[in-house]
N, C-alpha and C positions, 0 to 999 in steps of 0.2 A: 232769356231771363232778364227782367227789367232791373233798373237801378233801385237799390233798397228804399230810397226815399219816395219811389213812386207806389209803394205798397201802402194800404191803409193801416193806421195804427189800431190796435185792439184797445177797446175802452178799458177792459178789465181782464188781464190774462187769467186762465184757468189751468190747474195742474195738468190736464190733458192735452193742452196746446203743445205743439211740436216746434222744435228748433233744429237748425241744421249744424252739424259739427264734422270735425276730421279726426278720424282716429289715427293719431301719429305713430302708433307702435304696431298697428296692424293685428292680425293678417286681414287684407293686405294692407301694406303700409300706405298711409295718407288717403284712405278711403273716406268718401263722403258718407255720412249717414244721418239720420233723424233721432231724435230722443225727446222725451217730454219734460216739461218743467217739473214734474214729480220725480223723474230720474235725477234731475239736477239737484233738486231739494235732498233727496236721499243721499247723494254724493256728499253735500255740504254737511249734513247731519252726522254721516259716518266719519268725516274727516277734520270736523272742527272740535278740537279739544281744548279750546282756550278756557281760562278761568272765568268764573262768573264775574259780570261787570257791575259794580255798585256805583251808583250816581247819587251823590249826596249834596245838600245845600242848593237845589234847584229853585229859583225865584218863582214866585206865582204871579201870573197876569191872566186877565180874562180873554185877551185876543193878542193876534201877532201885532196889531197897531199900538196896544198898550205896552207890549214888551219893547217895541222900538222907541216909543216915548219914555219908557223907563230907563232907557240907556243901553239895552241890549243891542247887539249887532247880528247881522246876517251870519247863520251858522250856530249860534249859541242856544242852549237849550232853556225852556221854561216849562212850567206846567201849569194846567187849568184843571183844578181838582186832582182827579187820579191820571189825567191824560198828559203824557209827555209830548212837548212840541218843539220844533226847531224854528227859530226865527227865519223868516224868508223875506 
């Protein structure tokens, strides 16, 4: 098996793509297996019980460059209409 960085990147993963994992509780213990992105999504959906996130007072900018020029820094949120963006 080659090094992970020698494999090509998927341009856009899909829910039927497979990942490799380890079943630490078994049986058998520490067995390697594969699962899909859909399986991972179902796991997150079933186990994420956090409260709804409310984001208020998000500044409006037309572009990332405008947000930077307006004083925002990398990692801050801004919106362009109804689209929420992160400064990069």
